[in-house]
N, C-alpha and C positions, 0 to 999 in steps of 0.2 A: 673551405670555411674561412671567414675573415677574422683572423686573430689580431687583436688590437693591442692588448696591454697585459703585461705581467708586472706585479708590484713587489718590490722589496723596500719596505718603508716608504711606499708611494713615490719612489724616486725614478723609476725606469720607464721609459717610453721606447717601444720597439718599432722600428721602421718596417714597412712591409717587406723590403728587400732582405731584411735580416731574418725573417721567419724561416725561410728555406734553410738557411745555415743552421738555425737552432734545431729544427726538426731533423735535419740530416745528421746532426750530432747525437740524435737520440734523446733530445730534451723534451719533456712534456711541458706544454705551455698552458697557463691558466688564462682564460679570457677575462675581460672586464666584467662579465656577467657572473664570474665565479665558477664556470664549468671547468672540469678537469679532463684532459685528454689522455687516454691511456698510453702507456709506454712501458716496455720491459726494462728501460734504463731509468736510473734515478734522475731527478730533475736538477739540473745544474744551472746555477744563476751566478753570473760573473758581472762585476761592476767595472765599467770602463771609466776611469777617473782621469781623463786627460784634461789639459788646461782649457781647451775650448768648451768643455761641457761642465766645468765645476759650478758655474753660476746657474747654468740651465738645469742642473740636477738630473741630467739624462744619463742612461747607461744602456748598453747593448747586450743582448744575449749572444754569446759566442761559444765556440768550441773551447774547451779547457786548454789554454796555451799560456806559456810562461811570459808572454809579452803583455798580458793584461796588467793594467794599472791597479794599485791597491786602494783599499778604503779603510778608514779608521773606525773602530767600534769602541764605545765606552760602556763599561759595566759600572753602574752606580749602585751604591749600597742601599738596600731597601730601608724603610723607616724602622727605627729602633724605639725602645721605650721612651727615649728622650726627644724623638723627632716626630712620632706618629701624630702628635697633636697638630702638626702643620697640615695634615691630610684632611681636607674637607670631605672629599670622596676619593675613590680609587683612581681617578683619571687625571688629577691636577696637582700631584705632588711634584713640584719643580725646584725644591730647595737645592738638591745636588747640582742641577743644571745651572742655577744662578751662581753658586759658588765657583764651579769650574769655569763658567763663562767669564766671571769677574777676574779670576786669576789669569786666564788666557789674554784678556784685554789689557791686563796690567803688564804682561810681558810683551805683547804685540798689539798696540792700539789699533792698527789698521786691519786686524784679522776680521774676516767676514765668514760666518759659519752659522749653522743651526743644528740642533739636536733633533733627530727624527726617530721615533720608535721603530725598532726592528720589526715588530709585529703590529700591524694596524688591525685592531680588533673591530669586528662588526658590531659588537655590543659590549659595553662595560657596565656591570652592575653597580649602581650608585648606592653605596652604603654610607649613611651618615654616621659620623664618628664623634658627635658632640660630647658624648659621655665616656669616651674611651679612657680618660684619665682617672675616672672614679675608682677607688679601691674596691676590691671584692669581685663579685660575680661578673660585672661588665668587663673589667679589665681581663679577667681570666678567659671569658668567652672570646674576646677579640684576639688574645694571644693564641688560642687554640685554632681559631679559624684562619688566622693570618691574612694580611692585606695582599691583594693582588695588584700591587703597584708595579709597573713596568720598570725593569732595571737595565735593559739593553737598548742602546741608542747609537745610530749611525751619526758620525760627524760629517756633515755636508758643507763643504766650503774650502776656501783657499788658506789652509793652515798647515804648517809643517809638523812633522813628527816630533821634533825637538821641543817646539813650543808646547804642544799638548803634553809631552812627557814631563816637562818642567812644572807645568801647572798641576797635573795630576799628582805629582809627588808631594804636593802640599795640600791638596783638596781632601779634607777629612771625610767627605761624603762620597768620594770616588773610590771604587774598589780597584779597578784596573783599566788600562787601555790596551787595545790590541790592533794589529794591522791584519786585516782579513784579505786573503787572496781569492778564495773560492767558497761558495756556499751551496749546500745541497739540501734538498728536502725529501722526506720519505713519509709515506702513509703509515698508519699504525700496523696494517697488515704486512707491509714490507719490512717494518722494523721487527715485528714478531717472527717473521720467517727467517731472519738472519741469525739462526741459532746453530748453524754448522760452524766448522772450523777450517780456516785456510792457513796452515802453518807457515807457508812461504811468505804470504802477505803479512801475517802477524809478526814474523821475525823482521820483516822489512820495516814495519812500524816501530818495533822495539829499537831497531838500529838507529832511528832518527832521534832517540831520546825525547820523543814528543811528550808534552804534558797535556793533561785533560782537565778542562773546566766543565763540569756537568752541573748546569743550573738547577737540575732536579735533585741534586745531592751535594750539600755543602760539606759533608764529612766523607768524601770519597776515599776509601781505603785502597791499599795496593791490590788486593784481590778483586775489588770492584772495578778498579781502573783496568786491570788486565782483562776482565770479562768484557768491558766496554770496547777495548781495543780489538779483541777477538771478533766482536760483532761488526766493528768498522772494517776489519780485514775481510770478512765475508762479503759485506756490502760492496767492497771495492775489489773483489777478487779477479774481476775481468778488466779492471781499469788501473791506470797508473795513479799513484797517490799524488795529489795536487800540491806541488810547490813546497813541501815541507822538508824534503831531503837536504836542501842546501841552505836552510834557514837557521839562524841562531835563535835559541829558545823557542822552538816550534810549539804550536798550540792547536788542539782540537777543542772547539767549543760546541757544546750540545745544549739545546733547549727545546721546549715543547710548547706548542700552541694548541689549545683545545677550542676549535672553531665550531660554531653552530652550523656553518655552511659546509666546510670541508672536512669536518671531523678532527681527530687528533693528528697533528703533523709534527714530525721530528725534524729539527734543523741541525745540520752539522756544518760548522764553519772551520776552514783551515787557514792558519796564519801564524803570526808570531806575537809574543808579548812585547809591549813597548814600555809600560810602566806599571807599577803597583802603587796604589794610594797609601798614605801614611797609616791607615787603619785597615788596609786590604791584605789579602793572602794570595797564594798561588792557586788556590782552589776557587770554588764558587762562594759568594757571600751568603751568610745565613739569612733565611727568610722569616725567622722568628722575630718577636718584639723584645728579645732580651737585650740587656746592656752588653755592648760590645767591649771585649777586652783583647784587642789586637793592636800591635804596633804602638803608635803614640798613645792610643787610648788605654793601653795596658800600662805603659810606662808612667803615665800621669794620672792613673786612676786614683780617685779620692781615697779609697780604702788603703791603697798602697802608701799614699802620702801620710795618712793617719798612723799607719803602722811604723813608718820610719821615725816619727817624732813622738810616739807614744811614751817612750822612756824618758824623754826630755821635758823641758819646760814649755815646749810649744803647745799652745792651747788647742786641744782636740776640737772644741766647738768652732774655732775659726775655720778649720778645714771642712768640718761636717756640713756647714752651711754654704760652702763655696759653690761656684758655678760648675756644673758637670763638664768634664773635658770636651765631650763631643760638641756641645753647644758653644763652649768657650772657644774652641779652635775655629768653629764656623764663624763666630763673631769677629775673631781676630783676622781671619782671612779676608772677610768682607771689608774690614777697615783698612787693612794693609794694601788691598787692591787699589786703593785710591792714591797711594804714595807714588810720586814720580820724581823723587829727588835723585838727580844724576850722580850724586856722590855715593849713593848706596846706603847712606846713613838714614835710618828711619826713627823719627822721634815720636814716641808713643805715650799717651796720657790716659790714665784711669783716674778721674776726679773723685771717685767713690770706691777706692780700691779694696777696702776690707783686708783680707789676708793676702791679697796680691795674686789670686789665681789667674785672672784674665791677663795680667802682666806676664805671668809664667808661661801661659800658652802662647802669648805673642812672641816672647823670647824664643820659644821652640820653633817658631815659624820665621824668624829672621829679624824681628825688631831689635834694634841695637841700643837705643837710648830710651830707657824706661823711667817714667815718673809716675808714682802713685801718691794720691792725696787722700787723706781721711781725717775726720775730726777727732777720731779716737786712735792715738798712736799705739795703743796696746794690741790692736788687731793684727799688726804685722810682726809681732814678736816671733822670732825663729824663721821668718821668711827668707832672710839672707842665706841661711844655711841650706834651705831648700833649693834656692837658685844655684848655689855653688855645687850642690849635689848633682844637679842636672847639667852642669857645665856652662851655666849662663852667668853673665855679669850681673851684679846686684843692682836692683833698681834704686832710684833715689826716692826714698819714702819721705814725705813731707806732711806735717800736721797742717791742716787747713780746712776751710769750709767753703763748699761750692756756692753757698748762699751769700757769702761775703768775699768774693774773689779779689777785690782790691786789697785785701789784707794779706794776700799770698801772692808772691811775685810770679810763680809759675802759672797761676790762674788768671793773671791780668796782663801778661806780656803778649802783645799782638803777634800773629803769624809765627808762632813758636813751635807748633806741633804739626806733624803729618797725619796723625790719626788719633782718634779718641774712641775708646770702647768702655762701656760701663753697664752695670745693672743697678741703676739708682734706687728703684723702689724697695730693694731688700738690703743692699749694702749700707745704706745710711738710715735705715729704719723708717722709711716713709710709707705710710699706709695707703691703701686704696679706700676712699671714703664712700660710704653708702648712707644717705640720709644723715650726713654729718656725724656719723659714728665711726670710730676707729675700728677697722676690720682687719688690721695687719696681723700676720703670724708673729709668733715669738721671734725675736731677733737678738741673739746673744752678743752682737757686736757692740751694743751700747748698754752700759750698766743700768740706765733707767728703764730699759725695756724689760728687764727681768721680771718686774712686778706686773707689767702690762696693765697699769691702772690709770693711764692718762685718758681723760674723758673729754677734754675740750680741744677744739681745733686750734686754738690760739697758742698752745704750748708746743705744737709740733708742726712740721710741714707736710702737707698732703702731696699726692702724686702730681697734681697739676703744678704746684710750686716747684717740685723737683724738675719736671719736664721743662718748664720755662727757664730754670736756672741752667740746665744742660744746654739748651738751645742758645741762650745768650753767651754762654762760655764758648761753645763751638764756633759761633759767628766771630768771636774775637780772636781766639788763640790758634785756630786752624789756618794753615796756609791755603792758598788757592788750590782747589781740587782735593784738598784734604777731606777725610771722611769721619763721620761720627756714627757709631753703631750702638744701639741700646734697645732695651725692652721697655715697652709702654703698657702697663697693665690696665685692663678694663673689666669692670664688674657690672653685670646687668644684662638683660636680654637684648638691648639695642646696642650692638657692637659693630655695626658697619654703617658707613664706610670706615676706612682706617682711622683710628683715633687721632693720628697725627694731623689729619685734615683740619681739625679745629684750631690749629696753630698756624694757619696759612699766612696771616699777617705778620706774625713774628718770624716765620721762615723767610719771608720776603725781605724784611728789614735786616735780618742777619745774613742775607745772601746765601741761604741754604736751600738746596733743591732736593726733592725726594728722588733717590735712586730706585728704591723699591721698598715694599713692606709686605710682610706675610703674617697672617694670624695663626697663633698657636692656641688651640682650644683645649681647655682642661675639663670644664663642665659646661652644661648648657647655659650657665650664667656667669662664667668666669673665663677670661682668656687674656692673652697678652700679645702685643704686636712686636715683631722684630722689625726695627726701623733702621734704614740706612740712608743717611743724608750726605750730600757733598757740597762743599763750599764753592761757589761760583763767582 
């Protein structure tokens, strides 16, 4: 029989001469037509990642040997309650890849790589999520069903472990990165049959201090971990454990793919942990849509910040309306990724800073010179104490108006900042207008918003005015290759293409180019675009 192809993330091509070796080793090979060939041995898939085949993305099926080159695997965090609005359907959520990729290129501009799903699904159900942000039954139903967004990706390319580890340690949407040495797959029948116990092999596993990441169980307890290791011990009772005995921080990763063609397949990957993301854990990421409280997201959680200053004079409303940490860290990372100052000093501006939350998140990620501007100085009362509490230098808060930049030195000095991040439609009280009516939510940052009784467009600035002001500011104060990251709200059913496209002429005159944009859908008639621009 002419076996042609076995796929692991569609990366591997098997030469005819290697098939004999694979079959001799007891490896069952799946042909390109999806047929499975019976074998009493498990199916072993090893990736040969030598320099000559990195760009060709080829790998060979071989006998399990220590000489095999390793391959990096990334576990991305699934969508949370703050990011699932970016999921149009279950197959195109790429925000984590964009963030990690931006940070990798920030560290190593010449890096060439791609993220390839570990599992190539034959069919992905397309579930429209336009109303997932609506309170009540729709949100509850989506939470219960959970999104089937893929979290496991191979990194295919010429990139070092250190670069990926450095980037992953800052990427808020990255759970962890691993170095995989060997991968095995088992049918559901084989998995169910492994209910016996091989004490010698089990003790050998325990002796390696191996950790387990079970993608089917984010809350893996000690007893469940031991049961899993006992199953693995039986599956490998006639084989040597691959490569984990001599590794630091060894890992066994388990995940499942339910295929219409092949049925349920269990995958086991052996390797080591390289890095944990700032909101990651040693276990598997949660697959629910709950708010994440891990790592940095716990340390900077809004509810914790409110509790810290509840007894003082710090205005609770300033924090309660602040940007959620998960989105704030994402925006800061995307903006900081454009900084290429050789001195290591990163000058960061939020021209609509409010309580300074985005500056706080930026400081946590390494921004060193922070400037916040707002027309209402009362909004940052108590912010200095919060920065000191987290061990960061205090920002330079300045009263100013983004609509009158010439009256404020920091808003009118050319080439003075490496990055700008802001959420203008909310922090400065700008509404999204529909039929010339003010449709803004209540905004406690400005005293005249408390009554919410402004009825004419002449008295306030609409979102179009704000956007133009931000673009003009960015074109002036950003250094070459500096970035501006902000949200642009859109209300109405006609929301594509990206709303920033209507400002093409202004972007060109300001020497700003679009790096990327992604839509975050709240309801069928309201969304906002996350926009990242770079000065060229």
